[in-house]
Structures are given as structure tokens and as C-alpha cells.
N, C-alpha and C positions, 0 to 999 in steps of 0.2 A: 570483563564486562561481557555479558551474553550477547548474541546476535539480536535478540529481541530488545534488550536494553539499548543497544546501539541504534536499532531501527526507530525506537521511540524517540530517542534524542535527536536523530537526524531529521525525522519527519516533523517533530515539534519545531525545530529551527526553521524549516522551510515553510511551515504553515502558520505564520505569525498572525494572520487575520482570521484564523479559525476556518471551519469548513461546514457548508450547508449541505447536509446529507450524512450518510454513514458508509464507510468502506472498511472491509477487512482484508488485510494482507496476510496470506498464509505463506510462510517461508518454509519450504519443504525441509523436514528434519529438524526444524528449530522451534516452531510455534507460530503464533499469529499476533498481529497488531490491529487495533481498531482505531479508525480516524473518524471523529464526528464533531458535533458542535461543542462538546465538552473538552475537546483536545485529542491527544494521542495517548494510548495506553496499551499495555499488554492485554490481549484478548483472553477471555475464559471460554470454556467449551460451549456455554449457552449463549454467547453473544451472537446476535443476528445483525446483518447489515444490508443496506440497499444493494450492494455489490460485493462479491468476494473475488479477490484476485490471488492467484496462486502462481508462485515462481520459485526457482531454485535460489539458493543463497547468492550465487554469482550474478544471476539476472537481477535480483533485487538490489544488490549492491551497485550494479551498473546503472540501474534506473536512478538510484539516489545520488550517485556521483555525477550523473548527466552523460555518462559514456554510452548508455543504452537508451534509445528512444522507446518509450512505452508502447506507442502504436506499432512500431516495427517489431518489438518483442511479441506483441499480441499476434500480429500477422504471420510471424514465423513460428508460432506455437510455443514460444518460450514463456509467455505470460498467458495464463488461462483466466477467463472471466466467467462468472456465474452471477446473473442478476442484471441490474440496470446499467446499460452501456452509457447513458447520459451522465450518471453519477461518476462513472469511471473517467469519462472525458473531462468533467469539471475538476476532478482530483488531479488528473494529469496536467491540466492548465495551471492549477494552483501550485503544483510542485515545480513547474517549469520556470 
């Protein structure tokens, strides 16, 4: 299973109530995942989102497992955000 497939499965399991907004996770060297009202799926090149978050595979896996706090990852530069910070915060709360 690819990292993107694993990310889609893990995020889908955590976001059982759906998500109001859209967010793109770019996993460096692997691809990207979109989270929106329709659920979680692999992103295509043309997919836009309210916020784009970029992290390494290790950081992304740590966030999913709960070993890495997303806010701390952002403050330490391991997680980069481009777009609406409020959407990122709501997604962080939904994943928590």
C-alpha cells in the first residue's frame, strides 16, 4: 500500500463526521491527499483547497499517530501552511 493510500485510510478513520472546509496534505516525495466535505481522497494536480499543509513522511505519520502535535510541528517548521489558518486549526481539532 502506498503512503497516499495509507494516509487516505488513516484520515478517513479519524474524520468520521466529515469536514467543513477543504485541506490538502502534501507529503513530500509521495503525493497529496485532499480532505473536504466529500471525504478523503488522493489529490490530483488541479485540486485546490482552503489550506495546503506540507510535511515530510515522518512528520505526517507522527501527526496521524498522535506522536507529533500539529501546532508544535508548525511552530518548529516541520509543517508548512499555505492558506487559511482557521481551516487548518479546525482540521487539527477534528483529527485530535
